[in-house]
C-alpha positions in Angstrom: 11.7 1.7 -15.3 9.0 4.5 -13.9 6.1 4.8 -15.5 5.1 8.3 -17.2 2.0 7.2 -18.1 0.4 6.6 -14.6 -0.6 9.7 -11.9 -1.3 8.5 -8.2 -3.1 10.0 -7.2 -5.8 10.2 -3.5 -8.4 7.8 -4.2 -12.3 8.7 -4.1 -15.2 7.3 -2.7 -16.2 6.5 -6.4 -13.8 4.7 -7.0 -13.8 1.9 -4.4 -15.3 -1.2 -5.8 -12.6 -1.0 -8.9 -9.9 -1.1 -5.5 -11.8 -4.1 -4.2 -11.5 -5.5 -7.4 -7.9 -5.1 -7.8 -7.4 -6.5 -4.8 -9.1 -9.8 -5.0 -6.6 -12.1 -6.3 -4.0 -10.9 -4.1 -7.0 -11.9 -1.2 -7.6 -15.2 -2.9 -4.0 -16.2 -3.3 -3.5 -15.2 0.5 -0.8 -12.3 -0.8 -3.6 -9.2 0.6 -5.7 -9.7 3.7 -9.3 -8.9 2.2 -10.9 -5.1 3.3 -14.2 -4.4 3.9 -15.9 -1.6 2.0 -15.8 -0.1 5.5 -12.2 -0.1 5.8 -11.9 0.9 2.2 -14.1 4.3 3.8 -12.7 4.3 6.6 -8.9 5.0 4.6 -10.3 7.2 2.2 -8.1 10.2 3.2 -5.0 8.2 3.0 -6.2 5.2 0.5 -4.0 6.1 -2.6 -4.4 4.8 -6.4 -2.4 4.7 -9.9 -4.5 5.0 -12.9 -3.6 4.7 -15.9 -4.0 8.4 -17.5 -4.9 6.4 -21.1 -8.5 5.4 -19.6 -8.4 6.6 -16.0 -8.4 2.7 -15.1 -7.0 2.0 -11.4 -4.2 -0.4 -11.9 -2.6 -0.1 -8.5 -3.1 0.9 -4.6 -2.1 2.0 -1.6 -3.3 2.6 1.4 -0.9 4.9 4.7 -2.3 3.8 8.2 -1.5 5.8 10.4 -1.8 4.0 13.8 0.2 7.3 15.8 2.5 10.0 16.1 5.3 7.8 15.8 3.9 4.8 13.7 2.4 4.3 10.0 1.7 0.8 8.3 1.4 1.0 4.1 -1.4 -1.7 3.7 -3.3 -2.9 0.4 -0.3 -2.5 -1.9 -1.1 -3.8 -5.0 -0.8 -3.3 -8.9 -2.4 -4.9 -11.4 -0.6 -8.3 -13.1 -0.8 -6.6 -16.6 0.8 -3.3 -15.3 3.5 -4.8 -13.2 7.2 -4.2 -13.1 7.1 -1.0 -14.5 7.3 1.0 -11.6 4.1 1.9 -10.4 4.4 0.1 -6.9 7.7 2.3 -5.8 5.3 5.0 -6.8 2.8 4.4 -4.5 4.8 3.5 -1.7 6.8 6.7 -2.2 3.4 8.7 -2.5 2.6 6.9 1.2 5.9 7.9 2.7 5.2 11.4 1.6 2.2 11.8 2.9 3.7 10.0 6.7 6.7 12.7 6.8 3.7 15.9 5.4 2.1 14.2 8.9 5.1 13.9 10.8 5.0 10.7 11.4 8.3 8.8 12.5 8.5 5.5 11.4 6.6 3.7 8.3 6.5 0.1 8.1 5.4 -2.5 6.1 4.5 -6.0 6.8 5.5 -8.0 3.6 5.8 -11.2 1.8 7.7 -9.8 -1.1 11.0 -8.4 1.7 13.0 -7.5 -0.9 11.1 -5.0 -3.1 10.1 -2.9 0.4 14.0 -2.5 0.5 14.8 -1.5 -2.8 12.6 1.1 -1.9 14.5 2.0 1.3 13.1 0.0 4.1 15.3 -2.8 6.3 14.6 -5.2 9.3 15.5 -2.9 12.1 14.8 0.4 12.4 18.0 2.5 14.6 19.0 0.7 17.9 18.2 -2.4 16.7 14.6 -2.1 17.3 12.7 -5.0 16.0 8.8 -5.9 15.3 7.7 -9.7 16.7 4.2 -10.7 16.2 1.3 -13.4 17.9 -1.3 -14.4 15.9 -4.4 -14.8 17.7 -7.1 -16.1 15.0 -6.9 -19.6 13.3 -4.3 -19.9 9.9 -5.9 -19.3 6.5 
């Protein structure tokens, strides 16, 4: 089901506190990494919010972090618990992917614990040629 009373658009600087508040529960559960205000500022040109048209409340967010012409990552995807299950996350992912296409980015990745959600958005485990991302953690576990 697609949410029709929600507007997805680029975030504005004055919305950073609302975005930080929105992702706080996800940071507390370890689902998302904490972001500083400086990181939000840096990502602002590629940070989307979902805003309830009724009252202007920020109920979702996602950022596209562009690493190079080849690669970008969807970061800080969050939807307020009371607004989940209405297609808002997919709208935010679609906005990030569309921006990547507009900028000529060749690949968009998502590091997630919600594989099925991203697969429903068209993501898969491998790229053509069976490329895979491998990770090595260099920080202490949380």
